[in-house]
C-alpha positions in Angstrom: 11.9 25.9 -1.3 11.7 25.8 -5.1 11.1 22.7 -7.1 11.2 22.8 -10.8 9.3 20.1 -12.6 9.9 19.3 -16.3 9.1 16.6 -18.7 11.5 14.8 -21.1 9.0 13.3 -23.5 10.0 11.4 -26.6 6.7 12.4 -28.1 7.2 16.0 -27.1 3.9 16.1 -25.1 3.6 19.1 -22.8 3.3 18.7 -19.1 -0.1 19.0 -17.5 -0.8 22.3 -15.9 -0.9 20.8 -12.4 2.1 18.5 -12.7 4.3 20.6 -10.5 1.7 20.9 -7.8 1.2 17.1 -7.9 4.9 16.4 -7.5 5.3 18.9 -4.7 2.3 17.3 -2.8 3.7 13.8 -3.3 7.1 14.9 -2.0 5.6 16.6 1.0 3.5 13.6 1.8 6.6 11.4 1.5 8.5 13.7 3.8 5.7 13.7 6.4 5.5 9.9 6.3 9.3 9.5 6.7 9.3 11.9 9.6 6.5 10.0 11.4 8.3 6.7 10.8 11.6 8.2 12.2 9.8 9.7 15.1 8.1 6.4 16.0 11.4 4.5 15.7 13.2 7.0 17.9 10.4 6.8 20.5 10.6 3.0 20.5 14.4 2.9 20.7 14.5 5.4 23.5 11.7 3.8 25.5 12.4 2.5 29.0 11.8 -1.1 28.0 14.3 -1.1 25.1 16.9 0.8 27.1 16.4 -1.7 30.0 16.7 -4.7 27.7 19.9 -3.3 26.2 21.4 -2.8 29.7 20.5 -6.4 30.7 21.7 -8.0 27.4 25.0 -6.1 27.7 25.5 -7.2 31.3 25.8 -3.7 32.7 25.4 -3.1 36.4 24.9 0.2 38.2 25.2 1.5 41.8 22.2 3.0 43.5 23.6 6.5 42.6 23.5 5.5 38.9 27.2 5.0 38.3 28.2 2.1 36.2 29.6 -0.7 38.2 31.8 -3.7 37.1 
């Protein structure tokens, strides 16, 4: 993946030598953080407790074979 970092400076100052690396690291850290948050939310929403609560709240009933009943 290629990321190009530039600077639009009204004072025409040059970018620091490590600016691109800093931006890439920040974006990678953000991506990792977002992925962990999504993973935790998925684990929570697909947990037995949450699924069971959803079934109860919705009033679903099932047969012993697992077929929806009623």
